[in-house]
N, C-alpha and C positions, 0 to 999 in steps of 0.2 A: 349293517355293515356288510356288503356283499363282495365277493371276489376271491381270489386266491393270492397270496404272497409269491411273487416270482421275480420282484424287482426290489431296489431300494425303497425306503419310505419316502414319500413325497415331501416331507418336511425337509429333507436334505437339498431339495431343489428351490426352494422358497428365496434363498438369497442369490440366486442365479438371475442374470439380467434376461430380458425377454429375447435378445438376439443369442445368447447361450442356449437357452432352451429351444429356440427355434433351430439351431445347429445340431443339437442333439436328437431332436425329433426328426429332422430330415436326414441325418446322417448318423443313425444309431451304432454304428461299427466304429465311429472316429475314436471314441474314448470308451472301452468296456472295461469296467471295474473287475477285478479278478473274481469277485463273489458271483459274478453275473454273466461270465463267459460260459458260452456253450461249447461241449466238448463232444467229440464223435468217438465212439467206442466199437472196435471192430472184434466181433468173436472169432474163435478159431475155425467156425464152420462158415464163416464169410458175412454173416450178418452184421449189419452196421446200425446202431441206434445213435441218437443225440440227444442231450440234455445237459443241464446244470449240475454238477457233482455236489451233492447235498450232505454226504458223509463219506468218510473212508477209513477202512480198517486194514489190517495186514492181509486179511483174507477176502475182503469184497468192498465194493463201493456202491453207493445208492445215487442213481440218477434221478433228478426231479426234472420231469418234463410237462409239457402243456396240461392245463386243467389239473393241475397237483398231483398227476400221476407219478408215482416213484417206481423205480424198478432196481431191485437189488440184484448185483452182478457179482458172481464169484470170480475172484481174480485168476483162477485156473482156467475160465472159459474166454479170458481176454487175450487177443492176439495183440492189440495195439490201442493206445488212448492218445488222441491228438486234440489239441485247442484248435478249434474252427477259427478263432479271431474274431467271431461273431458274437453280436449281443443277442439275448434273447427278445429283445424288442424287435418288431417286424418292420423290415424295410419296406418303403412305400405306404406307410401308415396315413400319410398325409394326403393321399389320393382318395381316401374314403370320406375326407372332410371337407366342408364348404369353406369359405375364407372366415365367414363368421364363427363357424364352429371351430375353427383353429384360432382365431382371436379369444374366443371364450376359454379354450383349453389352457393357453397361455396365461391369461388372467388366473385361472383357478390354480394352476401350478404355482403361481406367485402370491397365493394367499389373498387374491382380490377378489 
């Protein structure tokens, strides 16, 4: 098994129709689960980073970013935290696939 866990288990999508999966792949920001929402964190010094909130405590939060990179941020350094409304799934993913690749992906996701 390879890869990094940054999204829901694929088992959760097996009951979806091909049409529903197609919509979710083509428009990943239409329906974003709260656990997979991307947040933008603005630091007091003006720097901004984005990622998924993996852990929170009264003094810090941990952002999970691409390639399983995690960044622990002290709350005293944070000026603002905003949900971007975006999914971690990249927009335009379908442009990298042929029609057959896309059909194969849908079949794979549905357990076929």
